[in-house]
N, C-alpha and C positions, 0 to 999 in steps of 0.2 A: 401590489400585494395589501397594503393595509385597505384597498377598497374593499376589495374580497370578503378580508378578516371583520371588517365593519359589516357588511350583509352578512355573512353568516351567522355573525352575534346576534341579528338583529329576526333572523328565521331560526335561532335554535331551537328554542321549545318546539316548532312547529315541526322541524324536522326530528328530533327526538322521539316525536310522537307517530311521524309516519312509516309508513312500509314501503320497500320496494316492489314494485310489482314486475317490471320489465325495464332492461337497457339494449339500447340496440347502438351499435359504435359503427356506424358508416360514414360515407361521404356524399355529400358535404356536412352532413350532420349528426351527432350524436343527441342522442333523445333517454329521457330518463322519465318512467310513468310511473306514479305513487298513487297510492290506495288512494281510494275518493274519486278515481280517473281525472288526476292533476298530471300535466304531463307539461316537461322543461325540454327544451332544444338549445345546443349549442353547438356553435361552427366548428368541425373536427379537427384541430390545429397536430399535423400532420409531424413537427418537429421532435424528435425522441421518441416515435410510435414504437423503435425495438424494445424500449425500457419500462413499457410499462407492466406494473407489476399489482397492480390491486384495480377492480376487482378482478380475479383470476376469471378468466372467461366462464358461463357456465355458472357461476356463484352471487350474481348479482341479489338474484330473486329471492323474495323476502329478507332483506338486511333490512337496518334503520337506515333511513334516509339521511341520518346526520356521518355515516360513516362514507355513504357516496359525494355529500355534498365539502366536506373537507380535502377531497383531492383537488378542487379548484385552489389549491395553494401550493399543488406540486410543481415540478418543475420540468417533467413531464408533458409534452402535448396532451397526448390522449386522458392519461390524467384528469390533466385541468379540464379539458371539454367535458368529462362527464361531472365534475366535482360543479361547473357552473350551471349545467344542464338541468343538476339537482335541486342547484339553488331556486330559478326559475320555475321548477317542476311546485315547490313550497311557497314562492313567491305571490302565485295567484292572484294578480289585480284586480280589486271592486270599485276602485273609484277612479273613471280613465274617459277620455273619447273616442269614441272610434273615428279619427281625424289622421290625414296623411301630415308627416311634417313639413312637406315641401307648402303644403296650403296653410299650418300655421306658422311657418315663418317667411317674415317679408324680406325678400333680396331687394338690395338695392346697385343701382347702376356702376357705383363705386367701389363696390364690394368684391373682397379679397377675398374666395373662398377654399379652403383644404378641406380635403373628403381625406381620412384613410380607414381604405378598406377597399373592398370591391361594390360599385353600384350600378346597377340596371342602367345602360346604355340609354333610353329615355329621361330617366333621370338627371343623367349627365348632361345631356341636348337642354333639357330644359333649363338646369342651373345656369350651364356655358354663358347662355344668347341672356341672361338678364344681368350680369355681373362683370366686372373689368376686367377680374383673372381668374382663373380656376385652375388646380394645382390636386391632382388625383395622385395619392400614393397608395403605396401596395407593398408587400415583402415579395423580396425575390424567391423563387425566379420567376414571379406572376407578372413581370414587369415587362412591358410589351409598349409599344408607338404610344409616346403621349401620356405615359406615365411613369410615375419616378420611385423610387427607392425608399422603402417607409425611413430608413436613415434623414431623407432629408427634411422630416418633421422639426429638426434641432433647430433650422435654420428658414422653416417657411412656417409654422404655426406662432409665434413670436408675431409675424408680419399678419397673417389673417383677420377679419372682422366675423366671417363666421366660421365656425368649425364644424362638420359632421366627422362623426366617429364610428364607422361598425360596428356594431357587437363583437365581431371579431378582436380586438382591440382587448375584449376581454380575459381570453382564455390565453392571449397570448403574452397579457401582462405589458400592453406598450400604452393602454388608455394614459395609467395614473400623469406619465410624463407627458400626453401630447396635452394635456389639459393644466400642467403645470407652466406649459410652452406657454401655452395661447391665453393665458390669463386677464391679455386686453380684448378680447373678442368679444362683440356685443352679444352674437346667440355663441351656446356651443350645447348640439344635439349629439346625443347616442342614441343611437334605432340599427333598430334589426331584428328577425329571431333570439338570437342570442341574449338580449338584454334581461338581465334580471330585472322585473319592474320593483324593486323597492328604494323608493325616491331620495330619502335621507341622506345616506351616503353621498349620491350623485349630484345633491343639492348642495350640501356642504361642499363639495369640488368644483361649485361655477358652472354645472349644466343645467341648460335653461329650458331644455326639451328632452321628455323622456319617451323613446317613441319606440316598442315593443310591439309582442301581438300576445294575445289570448286563445287561445282553440276552444272553439264550439264543438268538434268531435277529434275528442283526443285520441281514441283508437284508432280510428282512421290516419290522423297526424303520424301516429305512432309505427303504421305498416310502411308510410310512405317515405319516413326516417328511413326503416329498416332496410327499406329498396332501392336508396339510393336518390331520392328525391328529394329537388333544391327549394328554393321558396317560392316560387313559381307554383312548383306541386303541393304544398302545404296553403296556399289559398282559399281552396273550398273548403277548408275544415279549421279555420281561421277566421278572427277579426284583429282589424290594429287598436291597438291599445299606446293613448298618449296622455301624458300628464306633464302638463306646463309648470315649471319648478319655478318660475323667476325672469321679471321681463326686464 
C-alpha cells in the first residue's frame, strides 16, 4: 500500500490539475482517460466487485483525476483498479526505451525464475527453455496445470534469482510483499499495461526494470478497453515503454 501512496504523492499536483474525460470498467482492463488524451489502464480486479461505491456509474466524467486516483488505496478490487488506471494516465512516461523486457534481462542457465501473474505462453516457453527452474504463480481460481497458487510466493520468492511481477499485482496489493521476499534476486521486473511508469517508488524497493506501455492512440485504445479487449488488442494502439532502474 505504501508503494501506491508514494506514487500518488509524486503525481498529486498533476492529478489535481487534470480532469476525467472517460472511465471504462470492463474485463480484463479498466481504463481512465484524462484531458489531453492521456490514458491509463489497469487489470480489473474482481474480488469485492459488489462493494464498489465510487464513482457511482455514470458520474466519473468531469471529476478531478485525483479523486479517482485515491481509489488505488481501496480494499475493493474494482475501485483499486480504477485508481491505478488514473495513476497510470497521469504518469505519462517521457523518458523510456521501446524495448521488450525479455530482451533487456539476461537469463542464465542456472536461474530460478518466479513469475507472478498471467504471462503469454510464448514468453513462458522462452523463459522456461533458458533457465533451470520456472515457477508461475497465479491467484486462484485461475490456477491450472503447471501453475501454482499465489500464496506460494512466501516459499518461492526468497529462492528465485529473477522475479517477474505483472502489473496485476499492483491493484491486488501483492507486489510489495513479493519484492520484500525476493530481496536476493538479481533482477526484479514489473511488467504490463497496468504498471504506472513512475520510477522512484519502484527503484526504492529494488525493482531493476519497469516495463509498461505508452498509448499512441488513446481514443482507440479506450474503445478496446470498453469492449473487453485484452493486451493483444491494445498493441496496435500502444508501444512498449521500458525503464532500466538498476543493474
